[in-house]
VOBA-1610 file (N, C-alpha, C; in pm, whole numbers, padded with zeros to 5 digits, always signed):
BEGIN
Met+00179-01080-08448Met+00160-01211-08385Met+00027-01267-08434Ser+00033-01395-08460Ser-00087-01457-08514Ser-00183-01490-08402Thr-00302-01518-08440Thr-00405-01551-08340Thr-00368-01676-08264Arg-00310-01770-08333Arg-00271-01894-08265Arg-00164-01869-08162Gln-00069-01784-08197Gln+00038-01753-08101Gln-00020-01679-07980Ser-00114-01591-08006Ser-00175-01516-07895Ser-00249-01609-07800Met-00319-01703-07857Met-00389-01798-07774Met-00293-01882-07691Thr-00180-01913-07751Thr-00080-01992-07677Thr-00027-01914-07558Val+00000-01785-07579Val+00051-01700-07469Val-00053-01688-07359Leu-00177-01670-07397Leu-00282-01655-07296Leu-00300-01783-07216Met-00293-01895-07282Met-00306-02022-07210Met-00190-02043-07114Ala-00070-02005-07154Ala+00047-02018-07065Ala+00033-01928-06943Ala-00018-01807-06967Ala-00036-01714-06855Ala-00139-01765-06757Ala-00249-01819-06815Ala-00354-01873-06726Ala-00303-01990-06645Leu-00224-02077-06710Leu-00167-02191-06638Leu-00073-02147-06528Ser+00007-02046-06553Ser+00099-01995-06450Ser+00022-01937-06333Ala-00085-01867-06366Ala-00166-01809-06258Ala-00229-01918-06173Ala-00276-02024-06244Ala-00337-02135-06169Ala-00237-02202-06075Ile-00113-02203-06115Ile-00009-02267-06031Ile+00034-02174-05918Leu+00050-02045-05942Leu+00107-01953-05844Leu+00006-01908-05738Val-00118-01894-05777Val-00217-01839-05681Val-00234-01928-05558Pro-00252-02062-05569Pro-00261-02146-05447Pro-00136-02138-05362Gly-00021-02130-05427Gly+00103-02121-05349Gly+00111-01992-05270Leu+00068-01883-05335Leu+00068-01755-05263Leu-00031-01758-05146Ala-00143-01822-05170Ala-00242-01831-05061Ala-00188-01910-04944Arg-00121-02022-04976Arg-00062-02102-04867Arg+00046-02024-04794Ala+00126-01947-04871Ala+00234-01868-04808Ala+00178-01763-04716Gln+00064-01704-04757Gln+00005-01602-04673Gln-00060-01663-04548Ser-00117-01788-04559Ser-00186-01849-04445Ser-00089-01913-04345Ser+00025-01965-04381Ser+00121-02028-04290Ser+00210-01922-04229Pro+00251-01941-04092Pro+00337-01842-04025Pro+00474-01840-04087Ser+00532-01723-04073Ser+00668-01707-04124Ser+00766-01771-04029Leu+00890-01782-04070Leu+00995-01839-03986Leu+01015-01757-03860Ala+01007-01626-03872Ala+01024-01538-03756Ala+00913-01560-03654Glu+00790-01579-03708Glu+00679-01604-03618Glu+00694-01738-03547Gln+00742-01839-03622Gln+00764-01969-03561Gln+00870-01961-03451Val+00978-01888-03477Val+01084-01871-03376Val+01028-01800-03254Gln+00944-01700-03278Gln+00885-01626-03166Gln+00796-01716-03082Gln+00719-01803-03149Gln+00634-01896-03076Gln+00717-01993-02990Val+00826-02042-03048Val+00914-02133-02973Val+00973-02061-02852Gln+01015-01935-02872Gln+01073-01858-02762Gln+00970-01838-02651Met+00846-01811-02688Met+00740-01794-02588Met+00716-01923-02511Gln+00720-02034-02582Gln+00703-02163-02515Gln+00817-02191-02418Leu+00939-02159-02463Leu+01055-02177-02375Leu+01045-02088-02252Gln+01003-01964-02272Gln+00990-01871-02160Gln+00886-01921-02061Ser+00774-01973-02113Ser+00670-02028-02026Ser+00722-02149-01948Ala+00800-02233-02018Ala+00857-02350-01951Ala+00956-02308-01843Gln+01035-02203-01873Gln+01132-02154-01774Gln+01061-02098-01651Gln+00951-02026-01674Gln+00875-01973-01562Gln+00817-02086-01477Gly+00769-02190-01543Gly+00718-02305-01469Gly+00827-02374-01389Thr+00946-02385-01450Thr+01059-02446-01379Thr+01100-02362-01260Leu+01104-02228-01279Leu+01140-02138-01169Leu+01039-02148-01056Ser+00911-02155-01091Ser+00807-02170-00988Ser+00824-02301-00913Leu+00857-02407-00986Leu+00879-02536-00923Leu+00999-02533-00830Leu+01107-02465-00874Leu+01226-02454-00789Leu+01196-02373-00663Asn+01118-02266-00678Asn+01079-02187-00561Asn+00998-02270-00463Arg+00909-02351-00516Arg+00827-02437-00430Arg+00914-02539-00358Ile+01010-02596-00431Ile+01102-02692-00369Ile+01182-02625-00259Asp+01229-02501-00284Asp+01306-02428-00183Asp+01220-02401-00059Thr+01094-02365-00083Thr+01003-02341+00030Thr+00983-02467+00112Leu+00964-02579+00043Leu+00946-02706+00113Leu+01071-02744+00192Glu+01189-02716+00134Glu+01313-02746+00205Glu+01324-02660+00331Gln+01286-02532+00321Gln+01290-02446+00439Gln+01193-02495+00546Glu+01072-02532+00504Glu+00976-02586+00600Glu+01027-02714+00663Ser+01092-02797+00583Ser+01147-02923+00635Ser+01257-02895+00738Arg+01343-02795+00706Arg+01449-02761+00802Arg+01390-02706+00931Ala+01285-02624+00918Ala+01221-02570+01037Ala+01160-02681+01122Gln+01092-02775+01055Gln+01034-02887+01128Gln+01141-02974+01192Gln+01252-02992+01120Gln+01362-03070+01177Gln+01418-03002+01301Gly+01426-02868+01294Gly+01473-02794+01411Gly+01380-02811+01529Gln+01249-02806+01502Gln+01152-02826+01609Gln+01163-02967+01667Ile+01183-03064+01579Ile+01198-03203+01625Ile+01321-03215+01715Glu+01431-03151+01674Glu+01553-03157+01755Glu+01532-03091+01890Leu+01459-02978+01891Leu+01430-02912+02018Leu+01344-03001+02108Leu+01244-03066+02048Leu+01160-03156+02127Leu+01240-03275+02179Gln+01329-03328+02096Gln+01412-03440+02141Gln+01502-03396+02256His+01556-03274+02245His+01642-03223+02352His+01562-03206+02481Arg+01438-03155+02467Arg+01354-03136+02584Arg+01319-03270+02648Ile+01289-03369+02564Ile+01258-03503+02615Ile+01377-03560+02690Gln+01497-03542+02634Gln+01617-03591+02701Gln+01636-03522+02837Gln+01607-03391+02840Gln+01619-03320+02966Gln+01519-03372+03068Leu+01395-03393+03024Leu+01293-03445+03115Leu+01329-03584+03165Glu+01381-03667+03075Glu+01423-03801+03118Glu+01536-03792+03219Gln+01630-03699+03196Gln+01740-03683+03290Gln+01690-03631+03425Gln+01592-03539+03420Gln+01534-03489+03544Gln+01469-03602+03623Gln+01392-03685+03554Gln+01329-03797+03621Gln+01433-03893+03678Lys+01538-03916+03601Lys+01644-04005+03647Lys+01710-03947+03772Asp+01743-03817+03768Asp+01804-03752+03884Asp+01712-03760+04004Gln+01585-03734+03978Gln+01489-03733+04087Gln+01478-03869+04155Tyr+01467-03973+04076Tyr+01449-04105+04134Tyr+01579-04163+04189Leu+01694-04116+04139Leu+01819-04156+04202Leu+01825-04105+04345Val+01792-03978+04362Val+01791-03920+04496Val+01683-03986+04580Leu+01566-04007+04520Leu+01456-04070+04594Leu+01492-04211+04638Asp+01553-04287+04549Asp+01593-04424+04583Asp+01695-04427+04696Ala+01790-04333+04688Ala+01892-04328+04792Ala+01829-04299+04928Arg+01732-04207+04930Arg+01666-04175+05056Arg+01581-04292+05105Leu+01515-04359+05012Leu+01432-04473+05050Leu+01516-04583+05113Arg+01628-04614+05050Arg+01714-04720+05104Arg+01767-04682+05242Lys+01806-04556+05256Lys+01860-04512+05384Lys+01754-04521+05493Leu+01632-04477+05461Leu+01526-04480+05560Leu+01483-04623+05592Glu+01482-04709+05492Glu+01447-04848+05518Glu+01549-04916+05608Gln+01676-04878+05590Gln+01781-04935+05674Gln+01769-04886+05818Asn+01727-04758+05833Asn+01719-04700+05967Asn+01588-04731+06037Ala+01484-04764+05960Ala+01351-04781+06019Ala+01346-04900+06114Ala+01408-05011+06075Ala+01401-05132+06158Ala+01467-05112+06295Pro+01590-05059+06304Pro+01649-05039+06436Pro+01570-04943+06523Val+01515-04836+06463Val+01440-04739+06542Val+01314-04802+06598Ala+01243-04878+06513Ala+01120-04942+06560Ala+01149-05044+06670Thr+01258-05118+06657Thr+01295-05216+06759Thr+01329-05149+06890Ala+01404-05040+06883Ala+01442-04968+07004Ala+01319-04911+07073Ala+01225-04858+06993Ala+01103-04802+07051Ala+01021-04910+07120Ser+01013-05026+07059Ser+00937-05137+07119Ser+01002-05184+07248Asp+01136-05193+07248Asp+01206-05237+07369Asp+01186-05137+07482Ala+01184-05009+07447Ala+01168-04908+07552Ala+01026-04905+07605Ala+00930-04937+07518Ala+00790-04931+07561Ala+00749-05054+07640Ala+00817-05167+07624Ala+00776-05292+07688Ala+00774-05283+07840Pro+00878-05233+07907Pro+00873-05229+08054Pro+00794-05113+08108Ala+00738-05029+08019Ala+00672-04909+08069Ala+00554-04944+08158Ala+00482-05052+08126Ala+00366-05088+08207Ala+00405-05124+08350Gly+00524-05180+08368Gly+00566-05219+08501Gly+00614-05104+08585Val+00671-05002+08523Val+00727-04892+08602Val+00624-04784+08627Asn+00503-04796+08571Asn+00402-04696+08601Asn+00365-04698+08749Asn+00382-04812+08816Asn+00353-04824+08958Asn+00475-04882+09026Pro+00578-04799+09050Pro+00704-04850+09103Pro+00689-04913+09241Ala+00587-04877+09318Ala+00573-04932+09453Ala+00543-05080+09450Ser+00486-05127+09340Ser+00449-05268+09334Ser+00564-05356+09292Val+00674-05296+09243Val+00786-05375+09195Val+00873-05415+09315Gly+00882-05545+09341Gly+00968-05594+09447Gly+00915-05570+09586Ala+00793-05525+09605Ala+00739-05497+09738Ala+00692-05628+09801Pro+00702-05643+09935Pro+00655-05764+10001Pro+00505-05776+09989Ala+00456-05900+10012Ala+00313-05925+09996Ala+00230-05841+10090Ser+00283-05815+10212Ser+00205-05738+10308Ser+00189-05594+10265Ala+00280-05548+10177Ala+00274-05408+10135Ala+00178-05388+10019Gln+00132-05498+09961Gln+00040-05485+09849Gln-00092-05430+09899Pro-00158-05342+09825Pro-00287-05286+09870Pro-00394-05394+09868Thr-00480-05395+09971Thr-00588-05492+09981Thr-00706-05442+09900Ala-00805-05532+09885Ala-00923-05495+09809Ala-00996-05380+09873Ala-00990-05375+10010Ala-01063-05271+10080Ala-00996-05137+10065Thr-00862-05137+10062Thr-00790-05010+10058Thr-00755-04968+09917Ala-00772-05057+09819Ala-00732-05022+09683Ala-00821-04913+09628Lys-00759-04821+09555Lys-00834-04711+09494Lys-00902-04760+09366Pro-01015-04702+09333Pro-01081-04741+09208Pro-00995-04699+09089Pro-01009-04767+08976Pro-00927-04733+08859Pro-00955-04591+08813Ala-00850-04525+08770Ala-00863-04386+08727Ala-00944-04380+08598Thr-01027-04278+08591Thr-01106-04260+08469Thr-01028-04184+08362Val-00924-04112+08402Val-00842-04038+08307Val-00735-04132+08253Pro-00715-04144+08123Pro-00613-04235+08070Pro-00475-04195+08117Ala-00392-04297+08135Ala-00255-04272+08181Ala-00181-04189+08078Ser-00091-04103+08123Ser-00012-04018+08033Ser+00077-04105+07945Val+00094-04060+07819Val+00175-04134+07724Val+00322-04112+07756Thr+00397-04217+07762Thr+00540-04205+07790Thr+00613-04158+07665Pro+00732-04103+07680Pro+00810-04061+07563Pro+00834-04174+07464Ala+00857-04295+07517Ala+00880-04408+07427Ala+00755-04440+07346Glu+00639-04434+07411Glu+00515-04460+07340Glu+00487-04352+07235Gln+00517-04229+07271Gln+00497-04119+07176Gln+00590-04134+07055Ala+00715-04172+07081Ala+00810-04193+06971Ala+00763-04306+06880Ala+00709-04412+06942Ala+00660-04524+06862Ala+00540-04482+06777Ala+00451-04399+06834Ala+00334-04352+06759Ala+00377-04264+06642Gln+00477-04178+06666Gln+00527-04093+06559Gln+00588-04177+06447Gln+00666-04276+06486Gln+00730-04361+06386Gln+00626-04436+06303Thr+00521-04483+06369Thr+00416-04556+06298Thr+00344-04465+06198Ala+00311-04344+06243Ala+00242-04249+06154Ala+00331-04213+06035Tyr+00459-04194+06063Tyr+00552-04161+05955Tyr+00568-04277+05857Asp+00584-04397+05910Asp+00601-04515+05824Asp+00478-04539+05736Asn+00360-04516+05792Asn+00238-04535+05714Asn+00231-04436+05598Ala+00266-04311+05625Ala+00266-04210+05519Ala+00371-04244+05413Phe+00487-04288+05461Phe+00596-04320+05368Phe+00561-04441+05281Ala+00485-04534+05334Ala+00445-04652+05257Ala+00359-04611+05138Phe+00270-04515+05158Phe+00188-04467+05046Phe+00274-04398+04941Leu+00374-04324+04986Leu+00465-04258+04891Leu+00540-04362+04810Arg+00591-04463+04876Arg+00669-04566+04809Arg+00583-04644+04709Asn+00454-04658+04738Asn+00364-04731+04648Asn+00307-04643+04537Gly+00346-04516+04535Gly+00301-04428+04427Gly+00168-04360+04451Asp+00110-04375+04570Asp-00015-04305+04602Asp+00022-04170+04664Tyr+00058-04076+04576Tyr+00113-03949+04623Tyr+00009-03861+04691Ala-00117-03871+04649Ala-00221-03790+04711Ala-00241-03831+04857Glu-00251-03962+04881Glu-00268-04009+05019Glu-00142-03985+05100Ala-00027-04001+05038Ala+00099-03976+05109Ala+00107-03830+05154Ser+00073-03738+05065Ser+00079-03596+05102Ser-00021-03565+05213Arg-00139-03626+05207Arg-00237-03603+05313Arg-00185-03650+05448Arg-00122-03765+05449Arg-00072-03820+05576Arg+00050-03744+05627Phe+00136-03700+05537Phe+00250-03621+05583Phe+00205-03485+05637Arg+00103-03426+05577Arg+00050-03301+05631Arg-00008-03323+05770Ala-00081-03433+05787Ala-00138-03464+05918Ala-00027-03487+06020Phe+00080-03553+05978Phe+00192-03577+06069Phe+00252-03445+06116Leu+00275-03353+06022Leu+00337-03225+06058Leu+00246-03140+06145Gln+00116-03152+06126Gln+00023-03078+06211Gln+00023-03135+06353Arg+00038-03266+06364Arg+00031-03329+06496Arg+00166-03331+06566Tyr+00273-03347+06488Tyr+00407-03355+06549Tyr+00503-03254+06483Pro+00477-03125+06495Pro+00561-03027+06425Pro+00704-03021+06476His+00726-03067+06600His+00860-03060+06659His+00926-03197+06671Ala+00868-03297+06609Ala+00925-03432+06617Ala+01055-03439+06539Ser+01138-03536+06576Ser+01265-03553+06506Ser+01244-03592+06360Leu+01130-03653+06332Leu+01098-03694+06195Leu+01027-03585+06115Ala+01001-03470+06176Ala+00927-03363+06108Ala+01000-03314+05982Pro+01134-03290+05986Pro+01201-03248+05862Pro+01188-03351+05750Asn+01198-03479+05786Asn+01182-03584+05684Asn+01041-03582+05627Ala+00941-03566+05715Ala+00803-03562+05668Ala+00781-03442+05577Ala+00840-03328+05613Ala+00826-03208+05530Ala+00891-03229+05393Tyr+01007-03295+05393Tyr+01074-03319+05265Tyr+00991-03409+05175Trp+00941-03519+05229Trp+00865-03612+05146Trp+00730-03554+05107Leu+00678-03463+05187Leu+00557-03392+05147Leu+00585-03309+05021Gly+00698-03236+05024Gly+00736-03161+04904Gly+00762-03251+04786Glu+00822-03367+04812Glu+00851-03462+04704Glu+00721-03514+04641Ser+00620-03538+04722Ser+00492-03586+04668Ser+00429-03483+04576Tyr+00450-03355+04605Tyr+00400-03250+04517Tyr+00485-03240+04390Tyr+00616-03251+04407Tyr+00706-03236+04292Tyr+00684-03347+04189Val+00669-03469+04236Val+00653-03582+04145Val+00526-03568+04061Thr+00422-03508+04119Thr+00296-03493+04047Thr+00289-03361+03969Gly+00399-03286+03962Gly+00403-03165+03881Gly+00346-03042+03948Asn+00316-03046+04077Asn+00267-02928+04150Asn+00388-02848+04201Tyr+00458-02786+04105Tyr+00588-02729+04135Tyr+00579-02609+04231Gln+00477-02527+04218Gln+00467-02411+04306Gln+00442-02454+04450Val+00352-02551+04469Val+00324-02601+04604Val+00447-02671+04659Ala+00516-02747+04575Ala+00639-02813+04618Ala+00744-02710+04657Leu+00756-02604+04577Leu+00854-02499+04607Leu+00826-02439+04745Asp+00700-02406+04772Asp+00664-02349+04902Asp+00695-02446+05016Thr+00672-02574+04992Thr+00698-02675+05096Thr+00846-02688+05126Phe+00930-02694+05021Phe+01074-02705+05043Phe+01129-02577+05107His+01076-02463+05067His+01121-02337+05127His+01085-02332+05276Arg+00965-02380+05309Arg+00924-02383+05449Arg+01012-02478+05530Leu+01049-02590+05471Leu+01139-02685+05539Leu+01272-02618+05571Leu+01328-02548+05473Leu+01458-02482+05494Leu+01448-02371+05598Thr+01331-02309+05608Thr+01313-02202+05706Thr+01292-02258+05846Gln+01210-02362+05859Gln+01176-02416+05990Gln+01282-02513+06044Tyr+01349-02584+05954Tyr+01447-02685+05997Tyr+01579-02664+05923Pro+01644-02550+05942Pro+01765-02519+05863Pro+01882-02612+05891Gln+01885-02676+06008Gln+01998-02762+06043Gln+01969-02910+06022Ser+01859-02941+05957Ser+01822-03082+05942Ser+01906-03149+05834Asp+01904-03282+05837Asp+01976-03359+05736Asp+01913-03346+05597Lys+01792-03294+05593Lys+01722-03280+05465Lys+01749-03146+05397Ser+01833-03064+05456Ser+01856-02931+05400Ser+01914-02937+05260Arg+02013-03024+05240Arg+02077-03033+05107Arg+01976-03075+05001Ala+01905-03184+05028Ala+01809-03235+04930Ala+01696-03135+04907Ala+01653-03067+05014Ala+01546-02968+04999Ala+01593-02849+04916Leu+01718-02809+04934Leu+01772-02697+04856Leu+01782-02735+04708Leu+01822-02859+04681Leu+01828-02906+04542Leu+01688-02906+04480Lys+01590-02960+04552Lys+01455-02965+04497Lys+01394-02826+04486Leu+01434-02735+04572Leu+01389-02597+04558Leu+01435-02540+04425Gly+01562-02565+04391Gly+01614-02520+04262Gly+01544-02589+04146Tyr+01516-02718+04161Tyr+01444-02791+04055Tyr+01306-02727+04031Cys+01237-02694+04138Cys+01104-02633+04124Cys+01114-02498+04054Gln+01213-02418+04092Gln+01233-02288+04027Gln+01264-02307+03879Phe+01342-02410+03848Phe+01374-02439+03708Phe+01248-02474+03630Glu+01165-02561+03685Glu+01043-02603+03616Glu+00946-02487+03599Leu+00948-02392+03693Leu+00861-02275+03685Leu+00922-02164+03601Lys+01038-02195+03538Lys+01111-02100+03452Lys+01159-01977+03530Gln+01181-01993+03660Gln+01242-01888+03741Gln+01393-01910+03738Tyr+01452-01888+03619Tyr+01589-01931+03595Tyr+01690-01855+03681Ala+01666-01726+03704Ala+01760-01649+03787Ala+01761-01703+03930Asn+01642-01730+03985Asn+01634-01786+04120Asn+01694-01926+04125Ala+01667-02006+04022Ala+01723-02141+04018Ala+01874-02137+04014Ser+01929-02047+03934Ser+02075-02035+03925Ser+02134-01997+04060Ser+02070-01903+04129Ser+02118-01862+04261Ser+02111-01978+04360Thr+02002-02054+04356Thr+01986-02168+04448Thr+02091-02275+04422Phe+02114-02308+04295Phe+02212-02412+04262Phe+02353-02368+04302Asn+02386-02242+04277Asn+02519-02192+04315Asn+02536-02194+04467Gln+02430-02159+04539Gln+02435-02165+04685Gln+02458-02308+04733Leu+02390-02403+04672Leu+02406-02543+04709Leu+02548-02591+04682Ile+02602-02556+04565Ile+02737-02599+04530Ile+02839-02540+04625Ala+02819-02413+04663Ala+02914-02347+04753Ala+02902-02399+04896Thr+02781-02430+04940Thr+02759-02472+05078Thr+02791-02619+05101Tyr+02762-02703+05000Tyr+02783-02847+05014Tyr+02868-02901+04899Pro+02992-02855+04887Pro+03075-02897+04772Pro+03107-03046+04778Gly+03113-03107+04661Gly+03151-03248+04653Gly+03042-03347+04684Thr+02923-03299+04721Thr+02814-03391+04753Thr+02738-03430+04626Glu+02658-03534+04639Glu+02576-03578+04525Glu+02481-03467+04481Glu+02422-03397+04580Glu+02331-03288+04546Glu+02403-03175+04473Ala+02528-03149+04510Ala+02605-03044+04442Ala+02631-03081+04297His+02661-03208+04271His+02683-03253+04133His+02555-03241+04051Leu+02442-03279+04109Leu+02315-03267+04038Leu+02281-03120+04013Ala+02312-03034+04109Ala+02287-02891+04091Ala+02372-02835+03978Ala+02497-02879+03969Ala+02586-02833+03861Ala+02533-02878+03725Asp+02483-03001+03718Asp+02427-03050+03592Asp+02307-02966+03549Arg+02218-02937+03642Arg+02100-02859+03607Arg+02138-02713+03577Leu+02241-02664+03644Leu+02286-02527+03621Leu+02333-02509+03477Arg+02397-02611+03422Arg+02444-02602+03283Arg+02329-02600+03182Ala+02214-02647+03223Ala+02099-02649+03131Ala+02022-02517+03131Ile+02048-02432+03228Ile+01970-02308+03238Ile+01989-02215+03119Pro+02112-02187+03070Pro+02126-02096+02954Pro+02051-02145+02832Gln+02051-02275+02807Gln+01979-02330+02691Gln+01830-02305+02706Gln+01778-02327+02825Gln+01635-02305+02846Gln+01601-02157+02837Ser+01692-02071+02887Ser+01665-01928+02885Ser+01659-01877+02743Ser+01751-01924+02656Ser+01753-01879+02518Ser+01633-01931+02442Gly+01584-02047+02483Gly+01470-02104+02413Gly+01338-02048+02460Gly+01332-01988+02578Gly+01203-01939+02627Gly+01213-01808+02691
//
């Protein structure tokens, strides 16, 4: 081979090296296809983990939302029960108020009519006696220093007035003053015909203000002291209501069943049956 040919071969080899070496360097510096696929797979896996985490968070939020919705439904149910209790309470209260208002006027009139002639009959000798029989100034006795005894009619009128005054405070919503006056009435007239009514409204004044234990004791005392009174049914119903509010569900159930059995078909029996149906729900919830 001539020198010229040798030089030509060497130049071709050098040129080939100049072309191939940068390409090899680039091939070594850039990732392979397998590495690129692996990187994509890692990115997909990371994205899947993020999606799974997001789905778990959404599921947790849905569970919390369902729990809150359940609590809201329970609160709504409780509110409905409280509204129904108030409605039942004031239906009974209104009925009693109307009945007492209707009866109050005739009783007060009768008491006034009976008390009017009392002053004349305190001294029967002076009624229709001739002028000569009238005592003279010289023979007349000095006025008595001891007050005249109160007649039954006057006592009945005083009781009615005290009762009406206490009841007026109850009707106007001043339950504290009403309870004070009904207590005073019962202390002063424990055997009066209006005593069972006063005892009932005393318990009612406690019940309306949420003093369920005191109301329970008051209604129980009414049933013990005045078992044959007209207030027995209403007192028994309110006794059960108090037991219900105090979560004494077994006692409340017994009281309501007793009321239904003793006074079937009455308004109080229907109200007792309604409240009786609510007891299992309350028991399971608390």
